[in-house]
Steps between C-alpha positions, in 0.01 A plus 500: 500500500203549739167639368458877593221565735293812559566760772192380682632142518830617615338716764310192635817284507691774682212525745520125555871530567438758773267259670720188470467274807715185506299362798184527297664313210595222743142500621373462149715197446370343819149524347610323192531809291772442238681836410786382284728745691318799355281611789495816715279373781218758425190439711174424328340817637752713316444314176119542540544871548708535184240275326229762564726783376594329171176303440437388139836611372575223255827636348641555852387150607686344206815705576493404861458131421787511260745621773475160663488652853262302719312789639494668156323192363262492789409864438463437132222251573317763708512778232444311183206616269292195416361683193862509354618163622557255214480123483864493395612720787327277747674198360840678535432610856379158603801334339723727717319413831730381778324574826149439635436859611561644155300214347193555731524880482493490122203257494297706749584852386534448130447158339153411635358818335632415151240365241730208422562392865286181464679368197839571662415275794490198248807614330711537817383207710687233289828690532775327693619833633402535867392859485327481160291214636436690822378798288227281350365399843549832661306655211222252567480621861492858386235440248277339766495845661490745207308319226166548665303467178689192362287187470542212744606286208814702470607400856385146465730468201797577735435194722654253258810716487520499880469123506753456228771712667423412860802269502748785457685496827687830446403722782387804308296289252321280752395796707366682201310191387347465856422868496314478166296203615396681816412818317279312257306339780461833677382684185134404524271224618486336147874449500541401865380137455708417186805657665455302816438180312835544320672593829379178656608301197852651522511427870444138426802475255818302559708809413631697804466841336154433356382378834623822666327718245172305529494476882577870555248612253224263628560615856430866402212429249308271746474801733297680243213251502214619724 
């Protein structure tokens, strides 16, 4: 028996149904977005519009997530109330990740603003699940932008994680690891040199994935030196 949902949630799902676009669903899949056969093909602009209407509605966010529909979960990440978001709920959502767009949306719109975001990075990185591990590194990238008052030491502590998991050749992990390294280097002048040093170290590795991450990051970070 399915869990009953509110009238508001039903209204949103019905709205999604009226906007269903199979061509957009195919386009999502071409961009590596995994939908598990539960997508409507709703454009991001429509989700962003709804996100503003239902902003900070935690009960609705949880209901939408629980429907399992792709766009409902994307919308849930946009309207969550970070003041009501628990550590346990974060763990559950992360364990149910299956696509990079939901992962990154959750990291940038919700997770990076949570008081326990830093500790979750070290919890999720060792996971063998592709999208749980991606969450850790996507979250690092997000914190580089939002955690303006965080000490540099916090970001230096992420560098060993980047080095440790730079061998993971899975596409959505390696791109997130690379992204995290680049964002650390771009955060401020104090972090640029350590990030570039690690990038060059990775570039000299014998591992193909590690080399790609290092070379790509080093190429971008070198351009920041005046």
